[in-house]
TITIPA-899429 format. One record per residue: residue number from 1; residue in one letter; y, z negated, x negated of N, C-alpha, C in turn. Coordinates in Angstrom, 1 decimal, padded with zeros to 4 digits, always signed. Each point is the difference from the previous one (the first is absolute). Last residue first. Layout:
BEGIN
{NUM,a,{Y,Z,X},{Y,Z,X},{Y,Z,X}},
...
//
This chain:
BEGIN
{71,a,{-014.1,-021.0,-023.2},{+000.1,-000.2,-001.4},{+000.3,-001.4,-000.4}},
{70,l,{-000.2,+001.5,+004.4},{-001.2,-000.1,-000.4},{+000.1,-000.2,-001.4}},
{69,q,{+003.7,+000.8,+002.3},{-000.3,-001.2,+000.4},{-001.5,-000.3,-000.4}},
{68,s,{+002.3,+004.2,-001.0},{+000.7,-001.2,-000.7},{-000.6,-001.4,+000.3}},
{67,i,{-001.7,+003.9,+002.4},{-000.4,+000.1,-001.4},{+000.6,-001.2,-000.6}},
{66,v,{+001.6,+001.0,+004.3},{-001.3,-000.7,-000.1},{-000.6,-000.1,-001.3}},
{65,l,{+004.0,+001.8,+000.6},{+000.1,-001.3,+000.1},{-001.2,-000.7,+000.1}},
{64,r,{+000.3,+004.5,-000.8},{+000.6,-000.6,-001.0},{+000.0,-001.4,+000.2}},
{63,v,{-001.2,+002.7,+003.6},{-001.1,+000.0,-001.1},{+000.7,-000.9,-001.1}},
{62,l,{+003.0,+000.7,+003.2},{-001.0,-000.7,+000.7},{-001.1,-000.3,-001.2}},
{61,l,{+003.3,+003.2,-000.9},{+000.6,-001.4,+000.0},{-001.1,-000.9,+000.6}},
{60,i,{-000.9,+004.5,+000.4},{+000.2,-000.3,-001.5},{+000.4,-001.6,-000.2}},
{59,l,{+000.0,+001.9,+004.4},{-001.4,-000.3,-000.4},{-000.1,-000.6,-001.3}},
{58,s,{+004.3,+001.2,+001.9},{-000.6,-001.2,+000.4},{-001.5,-000.4,-000.4}},
{57,l,{+002.0,+004.2,-001.3},{+000.5,-001.1,-000.5},{-000.3,-001.3,+000.3}},
{56,v,{-001.4,+003.8,+002.4},{-000.6,-000.1,-001.3},{+000.5,-001.1,-000.6}},
{55,f,{+001.9,+000.7,+004.1},{-001.4,-000.6,+000.2},{-000.5,+000.0,-001.5}},
{54,i,{+004.4,+001.7,+000.1},{+000.0,-001.4,+000.5},{-001.6,-000.5,+000.1}},
{53,a,{+000.5,+004.6,-000.6},{+000.5,-000.7,-001.2},{+000.0,-001.4,+000.3}},
{52,a,{-000.8,+002.7,+003.8},{-001.0,-000.1,-001.1},{+000.2,-000.8,-001.3}},
{51,g,{+003.5,+000.7,+003.2},{-000.9,-001.0,+000.4},{-001.4,+000.0,-000.7}},
{50,i,{+003.5,+002.8,-001.1},{+000.5,-001.0,-000.3},{-001.1,-001.3,+000.3}},
{49,l,{-000.8,+004.7,+001.2},{-000.3,-000.4,-001.3},{+000.5,-001.3,-000.5}},
{48,g,{+000.4,+001.3,+004.6},{-001.1,-000.1,-000.5},{-000.4,-000.3,-001.5}},
{47,a,{+004.1,+000.9,+001.9},{-000.3,-001.4,+000.3},{-001.4,-000.1,-000.5}},
{46,i,{+001.8,+004.3,-000.8},{+000.6,-001.2,-000.9},{-000.3,-001.3,+000.4}},
{45,i,{-001.5,+003.4,+003.0},{-000.5,+000.3,-001.4},{+000.5,-001.1,-001.1}},
{44,v,{+001.8,+000.3,+004.4},{-001.5,-000.4,+000.0},{-000.7,-000.1,-001.3}},
{43,q,{+004.5,+002.0,+000.5},{+000.0,-001.8,+000.2},{-001.6,-000.3,+000.0}},
{42,q,{+000.6,+004.6,+000.0},{+000.5,-000.6,-001.3},{-000.1,-001.5,-000.1}},
{41,p,{-000.9,+002.5,+003.9},{-001.0,+000.0,-000.9},{+000.3,-000.5,-001.3}},
{40,k,{+002.5,-001.7,+004.5},{+000.1,+001.2,-001.0},{-001.3,+000.0,-000.8}},
{39,l,{+000.9,-002.6,+005.1},{-000.3,-000.1,-001.6},{+000.1,+001.4,-000.7}},
{38,k,{+000.6,-000.7,+004.9},{+001.0,-000.6,-000.7},{-000.2,+000.0,-001.6}},
{37,v,{-003.1,+001.8,+003.3},{+001.3,+000.4,+000.4},{+001.1,-000.3,-001.1}},
{36,s,{-004.4,-001.6,-000.1},{+000.0,+001.3,-000.5},{+001.3,+000.7,+000.3}},
{35,d,{-000.7,-004.4,+001.6},{+000.1,+000.1,-001.6},{+000.0,+001.4,-000.4}},
{34,a,{-001.3,-000.8,+004.3},{+001.7,-000.4,+000.0},{+000.2,+000.2,-001.5}},
{33,e,{-004.5,+000.5,+001.2},{+000.8,+001.2,+000.5},{+001.6,-000.3,-000.3}},
{32,y,{-003.2,-003.3,-001.1},{-000.1,+001.0,-000.8},{+000.9,+001.2,+000.4}},
{31,d,{-000.4,-003.9,+002.6},{+000.7,+000.0,-001.1},{+000.1,+001.0,-001.1}},
{30,s,{-002.5,+000.2,+003.9},{+001.3,-000.1,+000.5},{+001.0,+000.0,-001.4}},
{29,r,{-004.8,-000.5,-000.3},{+000.4,+001.4,-000.1},{+001.6,+000.2,+000.6}},
{28,r,{-001.7,-004.2,-003.0},{-000.2,+000.5,+001.5},{+000.5,+001.3,+000.1}},
{27,r,{-002.4,-002.5,-004.3},{+001.2,+000.6,+000.6},{-000.1,+000.5,+001.4}},
{26,i,{-002.6,-001.8,-004.8},{+000.1,-000.7,+001.4},{+001.5,+000.5,+000.5}},
{25,g,{-002.2,+000.6,-004.4},{-000.6,+000.8,+001.0},{+000.2,-000.6,+001.4}},
{24,l,{+001.9,-001.2,-004.6},{-001.2,-000.8,+000.6},{-000.8,+000.8,+001.2}},
{23,c,{+003.7,+002.2,-002.1},{-001.1,-000.4,-001.0},{-000.8,-000.9,+000.5}},
{22,s,{+003.5,+000.9,+003.0},{-000.8,+001.1,-000.1},{-001.1,-000.1,-001.2}},
{21,w,{+003.1,-003.3,+000.7},{-000.8,-000.2,+001.1},{-001.0,+001.3,-000.1}},
{20,f,{+003.6,-000.2,-003.1},{-001.1,-001.3,-000.2},{-001.1,+000.2,+001.1}},
{19,v,{+003.4,+003.0,+000.3},{-000.6,+000.4,-001.2},{-001.2,-001.2,-000.2}},
{18,a,{+003.3,-000.6,+003.3},{-000.7,+001.1,+000.1},{-001.1,+000.4,-000.9}},
{17,k,{+003.3,-003.4,-000.9},{-000.9,-000.4,+000.9},{-000.9,+001.1,+000.4}},
{16,a,{+003.6,+001.2,-002.8},{-001.1,-000.8,-000.9},{-001.0,-000.7,+001.1}},
{15,v,{+003.4,+002.4,+001.7},{-000.9,+000.9,-000.9},{-001.0,-000.7,-000.6}},
{14,q,{+003.3,-002.3,+002.4},{-000.8,+000.7,+001.1},{-001.0,+001.0,-000.8}},
{13,l,{+003.3,-002.3,-002.5},{-001.0,-001.0,+000.5},{-001.0,+000.6,+001.0}},
{12,p,{+003.7,+002.6,-001.5},{-000.9,-000.2,-001.1},{-001.2,-001.1,+000.4}},
{11,s,{+002.5,+002.7,+003.8},{+000.4,-000.8,-001.0},{-001.1,-000.2,-001.2}},
{10,a,{+000.5,+004.5,+003.1},{-000.4,-001.3,+000.1},{+000.4,-000.9,-001.1}},
{9,k,{+002.6,+003.7,+003.1},{-000.9,-000.1,-001.4},{-000.5,-001.4,+000.2}},
{8,k,{+001.8,+003.7,+003.9},{-000.1,-001.3,-000.4},{-001.1,-000.1,-001.3}},
{7,q,{+000.7,+004.0,+002.7},{+000.8,-000.1,-001.0},{+000.1,-001.6,-000.5}},
{6,a,{-002.6,+001.3,+003.8},{-000.4,+000.6,-001.2},{+000.8,-000.2,-001.1}},
{5,q,{+001.4,-001.8,+004.1},{-001.1,-000.6,-000.5},{-000.5,+000.7,-001.3}},
{4,a,{+003.5,+002.0,+002.3},{+000.4,-001.2,-000.5},{-001.2,-000.8,-000.8}},
{3,v,{-000.8,+003.9,+002.4},{+000.6,+000.2,-001.1},{+000.4,-001.1,-000.8}},
{2,t,{-004.0,-000.7,+003.7},{+001.6,+000.6,+000.0},{+000.3,+000.2,-001.4}},
{1,m,{-004.7,-000.2,+002.8},{+000.8,-000.6,-001.0},{+001.3,+000.8,-000.3}},
//
């Protein structure tokens, strides 16, 4: 690995993609190794928190939708 590769930063989309696939538990070793070079821990934590918030809000909206349809 060269210095230029190590200094590359991941885009927000790449961070979101890495967090999403990691949450599902589906990651290729080569992708994991590439992400470990580009991603900063702060990026992963923030993306994980945002992803968790979106997931919880989606579940809340789904439950409200189902309950409103039953009433």
